[in-house]
N, C-alpha and C positions, 0 to 999 in steps of 0.2 A: 685721745682717751685711751689709756692702757687698760688691761684686764683688771688691775688692782683698783683703778678709779671706778670701774663698773661695779666691782664687788662692794666698795664703800658706799656708792650711791644706792644701789638696790637694797642692801641690808638696812641702811639708815631709813629709807622711805617705807619699806615693808614693816619695819619695827614700829614706826609711828602709826601706820594704818591699823595693823593687827592689834597693837596695844590699845589704841583708842576704841576700837570695835569691841574688844574683849572686856576692857575694864568698865564699860558703860552700857553693856547690852541690856535689853529688857526694861526700858522705861515703862512704869506701870500706869501713868496717866499724863495728861497734857502739861500739868504744872511741873512734874518732874522732867519732862522732855524740854520744856522752854526755860524754866528757871533753875533746873538742876536741884530741886527740892530745897533751894536756899541753904546749901551746905558748903559753899565755896569760902575758904579763909581769905584773909585780906591780901596775903602775898600772892595767891593764885589769881585773885581779882586783878591785882596790879599787873602781873605777868600777862594775863589774858588780854587786858586793855592794851598794853604795849604791843603785844604780838598781833592783835587785830589791825592796828594801824601800820605796824612795820611789815608791809607787804614785800613781795619780791622786787616791786618797783623801787622801793626804798633802797635796796641793796645793789640794784643794777644801775639806777639813774642817778642817785645822789652823789656817788664818787665822780661820775662823768660831769655832773653839774660843777663840782669843785674844780675838776681838771680844766674846764673851759672858762668858768666864770668866777672861780674863787669861792671863798667861805661865806659870802654874803647871804647865801640861802638860809643859813641858820637863823637869820632874823625873822623868818617865816614863823618860827616857833616861840618867839618872845612873849606872845600873849597867852601861851598855853598854861603856864603855872598859875596865872591870875584866874583863868577860866576854871581851872580845877578847884580853886577855893570857892568861887561862886557856886559851882555845881554841888560841891559838898555841903555848903550852907543852905542852899535853896532846893535844887532839883531832887537830890537824893531823899531828903526827909519827906517831901511831897509825894514822890513815887511810892515810898514805903507806907506812907499814911493811907494812901488809896488802894494799896495792895494790887497794883496793876501788873499785867503780864507784859504789856508793851507801853511805850511812852505815850502812844496816841490814844489809849484808853482814857487817860487823864482828861484829854481835850473834850470828850463827850460829857464827862462829869462836870467840867467847868463851862463848856459852851453847849454844843449839840452834836448830833450825829454827822451832819454835813461837814462841819469843821474838822472833826476826827477823820472823816473819810478823805477830805482834801489833803490834810497833812500826811496821811498814810499813802495816798496815791503819789504825792510828790516824793516821798521817801522811796517807794517802790520803783519809780522811774529812775532816780539818780543812783540808787544802790544796785538795781538790776544791771544797769550799764557799768557801774563801777566794779561789781563782782566779775563781770565778763573781762574787764580790763586786768583784774588781778591774775586771771588765768592767762590772758593774751600776752601781757608784757613779757613774762619770762619765756613763753613759748616762742614768740617771734624772734627773740634774740638767740635763744638756744638753737632754734632751727637754722638761723642764718650762719651762726659760728660753727655748729657742729654738723650741719648738713642734714639735720633730722627733718622729717615731714612736719610742717606747721600744723596741719589739721590733726594729725595723730598725736602731737604734743598736747594740743588743747584738750583732746578727748581723754588722754591718759591722766593728766593732771585733774581734770574735772571728775572722772570716775573714781580716782583715789579718794578725793574729798567726799564725794557723795556716799561712798561706802560706809565710812565711820560717822558721818554727820546724820544720815538717815538712821543708823543703828542707835546712836546714843544721845543725839540732840546737844543741848548746852553742856552737859557733863563731858561728852566726847570732845567738844571744842576746847573746853577748859583743860582737860587732862592732857590732850595732845599738844596744846600750846606750850606747856611747861617743857616738854621734850624739844619742841621746835625752837623755842627761844634759846635753849642750851646749845643746840646745834648751830643756830645762827650766830650767836655771840662768840662762841668758840672759833668758828670759822673765820669771823672778822678779825678777832684779836690775833690769831695765828698769821693771817695774811698781812696785817699791819706790821708786825714784828719782822716778818720775812722781807717786806719791802725795805725796811731799814737795814736789814742784814745785807741786802743786795746792793746797797749804795757803796761807793768807793770806801776803801778801808780807813782812810784818814778823815772821814767825814762823820761829824757828830750829828745828833738830832737837832741841836741848835743851828748847825750849819744848814741843814735841810730846811729849817723854818725860815732862815735868812734868804735862801734861794727862792723859796715859794713866795716870800714877801717881796723880794726884788721884782718878781714877775706879776705882782698885783693879786696873788692868790690868798693872801692873809688879811684882806680888807674885810673885817668881820662886821663892823657897824657903820652904817651910812645914815647920817642925820638929814639928808636931803628931804625937802618938802615937795619935790616934783611928783605929781600924781602919776606920771607916765613911768616912773621907776617901779619895777616889780617888787623889789625887796629893799625896804628901808626900815629904820628903827620904828618909824611912825606907822607904816603899813603893817608891820609885824605886831606892834602893841595894840593897834586898833583893829585892822582887818583880820589879823591873825587871831586876836582875842575873840572876835565874833565868830570866826570859822571854828575855832576850838570849842567855844561855848556851844555852837550848833552841833558840831560833830559828836562831842562827848556827852552833851546834854540831851539831844533829841534824836540822834541817829540810833535806831534800834540795834544795829550791829554793835554799838558800844554800850548802850543802856542795858541790853540784855546781858552783858558781861558783869556789870556791877549789881544788877537786880538779883543775880544769883548769890550774892554775898550772904553770909550768915545773919547779918544784922546791919542797921544803918551804919554803925561804927566800922564794921568790917569793910563795907562798901566805900565809905569815906577814906579810910586808911589806904585802900587799894588805889584810889584815884590820886591821893596825895603822893603815893609811891610813884605813880606815873608822872605826876607834875615835877617831882624832884629828879627823875632819871631820864626823862624824854629829851630834854634840851642837851645834856651831856652826851647821850647816845647819838643824837643827830650830829652834834659837833664832832664826835669821834669818826663817824662814817664820812663826813665831809673832809676831815683831816686826812683820812685814808686816801681820799681822791687827790688831795693836795700832794700827799707823799708819792702817789703814782705819777703825778706831774713831775716831781723832782726826779724820780726814777728815770723817766723818759728824757731827762736832760743829759743822761749819760748812756742811753741805749737807743737803738734804731726805733723810729716811730713812723707809722704809715701816714700817708696824706689824708686818708679817710679811714676811720676805724670800722666802718660797716663793710664787711666782706662782699655783700651783694653788689655794692657799687663798684668794687674792684673787678668783680666778674663781669659786670655790665660793660665797663670800659674796655676790657680785654676783647670783647666781641664787637666793639664799635670802631668806626673810622677815626675816632679821636684818641686811640691808645698811644700813638707816638707823641702827641701833644701832652698827654697825661704823664707818660714815661719821662719826658723832659722835665716836668715839674718834680717828679720823684728824685731825679738826679740832683736837681737843685736843692731839694730838701735834705738829701743825704750829705751833700757838701756843707750846708748850713748846720746840720746836726753835729758834724765833726767840729766845726768852729765853735758851736755852742758848748760842746763837751770841754774843749780846751779852755775857754773863758771861764766856765763854771769851776774847773779844777784850779785855775789861778785865783778865782774869787774865794774858794775854800781855803787855799794856802794863806791868803791875806787874813781871812777870818780867824784862822788858828793862830795868827800873830796879833789878834785883837785889833785888826784894822778893817773896817767896813769900807772898802774902796769905792768912792762914788763914781769914778770913771768906769770901773768894771760893771757897776750896777746899771749905768746908762747903756753899756754895751749889751748886757743881758736883755734890757727892755727893747733895744733896737732889734736884736735877733728875734725876740718874740713877736715883734711887729712884722718883721719880714716873714716869719713862719706863718702867722695868721694870714698874711697876704697870699702866700702860696696855697693855703687851705681854701681861702675864698675863691681863688682862681680854679682850683681843683673842683669845687662845688659847681662852678659855672660850666666846666667841661662835662660833669656828670649830668647836669640839666640839659646840656646840648645833646647828649647821648640819649636821654630819656627825660622828657619834661615832667613825667609823673614820679620820678625817683625821689626818695627822701635822702637829702644830703646831711641832715642833722645827725651827727654820730655820737652824741653825748651818752646815749644808752648802751653803746658798744665798747666804750673805753675800758671800763673796769674788767669786763669779761675778756677782752682782748689780752689784758695783762695776765689774768688767771690762766688762760689756755696756753699762752706762749712762754710763761716764766715760772709758774709754780711747779713743784715737784710732784711725782706720781703719788696718787692717794689723796693729796690735798686738793687736786682738781675735782675728784669725785666728791670730796667733802663740801667744797664750795658750790658744786652743782646741787648737792643735797640742801645746802643753805638756801639757795635761790628757790628751789622747788618747794622746800618746807615753808618758806615765807609765803609763797603763793598759796599753798594749801591752807595755811593758817588764816590768812585774810579771807580767802574764798569760803572756808568753813563758817567763819563768823558771819559773813555776808549771807550765805544760804540760810543759816539758822535764823537770822534776823528777818529775811524776806519771807521765809515760811511762817514765822511767828506772826508777823504783821498781816499776812494774807489770811492765815487761819483765824486769828482773833479779831482783827479790825475789819476784815471784809466778809469772810465766810461765816463765822459763828455769829457775828453781830447781825447779819441780814437773814439768818434762817428764821422762818416763822415758827417752827416747832423745835424745842430743845432736843438734843441728841445725847447719847451716853458718852462718858469719858473716853471709852475705847474708840468711839467713832471720831471724836475730835483728835485723839492721839494719832489715829491712822490718817486722818485728813492732813494733820501737820506734817507727818512723815511724807505723805504724797506731795505736798507743796514743796517740801525740801527737795525731793527728787525733781519735781517740775522746774523749780528755779535753778537747780543744777543743770538741767538740759538747756534752759534758756541762757544761762551764763556761758555754757560751752558754745552755743550757737552764736551768741554775741562775740565770743572770742574768735570764732572761725571766720566771721565776716568783718572783723575790725580792721582799721587802717591806721598804721603808725604815722603820727604827725607830732611835730614838736618833741619836747622832752616828756617822757611818759609820766614822771612824777608830777610835772606841771599839769599835764592832761587830766590826771585824776583829781588834783586839787581844783582845777577849773570847773570840772563837772560838779564837784561838790559845792563850790562857791555860787554857781548859778541857782542852786535850790536851797542851800542852807540858810541864807539870810531870811527868807520869807518864813520858813518853818520855825526858825529861832524866834522871829518876831511874834508868831502865834503863841508860843510858849511863854515868852516874857510878858506879854499882855496878860495871859492867864495867871501868871504868878504875881504880878505887881500892879495891874490896873484893874481893880475890882469893878469899877464902874462900866467898863466896856463889856458888852454882851455879844451874843452869838452872831446876829446879822452883821454888825459892824465889823467884827473880826474876819468873818468869812469873806465879805466883799473887799475889804482892804487887803487881805492876803491874796485873793485872786488878782486884783489890779496890780499889786506890788510884784507878783511873779511875772505877769505879762510885761511890766515895765523893765524888769531885770533882763528878760529875754531881749528886749529892744536895745537896752544899754549894751549888753554883751555883743550884740550883732554889730552895732554901729560904732562902738568904741574899742572893740577888741578883735572880734572874729574876722572882719574884712581886712584887717592890717597884717602885714607880714610880721613874723616874730621879731621882737625888738623895736617895733614902730607903733605898738598899740598906744592909744590915747589915754588909757586908764589901766592901772595895774589890777589884775583880776581879784586880788584880796579885798579890794574896796567894794566888790559886789556883795560881800557878806554884810558889811556895815550898812550899805545903802538899803538892801533888802529888809534887814531887821528894823532899821529906823523908819523906813517908809511904812512898814506894816504897823508899827507902834503909833506913829503920828497920825496916819490916815484913819486908823480904827478909832483913835481918840476923837478926831474931828468929826467923823461920821456919827459916832455915839452922841456927841454933844449937839449935833445939828439935825441931820435927816432922821436918825433913830432915837431922838431924845425922848419920845413918848413910849418907846418900847417897854413892855413889861419886864419885870425882873426875870421871869422865866420865858424863854423864847421857844 
């Protein structure tokens, strides 16, 4: 990090924080703090929805996902546009009709207080953990790569977000996310074109795609029906649809974004904007990762991108064994570069040489074998070490190959994305706690000022909790998968409750409460025995299916309970 990088980083972050606090200071009541006085135009709704989901984890982990496993992760988002249409036609009109502050208010109007409280508590559990992860993810990677103290990083990111979120509530979140999305997408586009610029002079973008494809990185759609496969067309359309429906339709961090819209139409247009742009955006981020892979076909690459593992090996008795693998990788990298250059030359003559393609695949296989052996050595040095380095790939490229100033901008991108998602999370957690738990259970009504101050206090409280979660977090697997797994464990059940409320008029409060409770316990059991106890890549069920199972089980079980055990239940319970 050069002085110019620090200047760019600090100015960018301070501008966002100060602008957000100044522009939105002085909310007069709890409605203005939570809903932003319903003044948000559709394009701001769309940007806010996109920025809330596009956390730092997206920009750190997704390129690494493409580098190692290819573009197939984009299938995760295939169900999202369909979910946006369903939410626009059903969820948004109902929320506006009942004039709710939070999504869970509707559940009491439709069912009862205990169902509302159950859904709110499930949300608070998963979003509290998820918000901590949005701080922790960039902090652990920045601390590892830059040598910064992890705890201090967590605290700094958390405090920056708390300042403007407590000050301005939903307005502050919406206003700052506009600047954050501009910083984020500018940084990503500049990086993408620089990667292409750094490739060999006679290499076209089409050549780069061919090299990525020859190494299996451009396999975008997989029609496999194997439930053990994490990302397929079917899991994306089904599990991804239910996850998106639950996340955008019932998660207060998203519902709060479009409830702040000027009207039903403005909210709907904002979500349609998200549905149209989200898949291309994720495709572009994955493509950036695939281009990083192509870049490293012509440049030195480490055995493991996590610098902590390199430092660990250097202090262990296994360093000579590890150095031997590094030398083999260096030799292999030279061979790889020569063959890739030959392959490009043939492509420029309109000949896709099948022999050279096989050579490239063979070299990739050898390289993977060296990496796997390196992971075994790292485990021998420390059994508790994390050898999965997907989250470090993109940032390794940023630090070692981007010019001065741009490193600071990309750091600002990562921290801005963390701040954006964290702010939405804190605002949603505070809203749900204040409205669904605190206000609803007070025996005597209080003044608007009291509820406003309580909401600000809960924002501060959840900010501290998120920082604590971040400080005690443990990195495992790929971070973007971890966040989606946490969501998938809870979202299916919550979505099932809402779908029953919207579409199954005959199901009443007791049936939905007990079915949701049983479904959530069942999901915990399925997750533990089919996913958690197995090493990565050996799970017996792709985690996306948890969303479908949880939602369908809640719907079916509540219907059966209503038609049998609770058949004589009165209309009002």
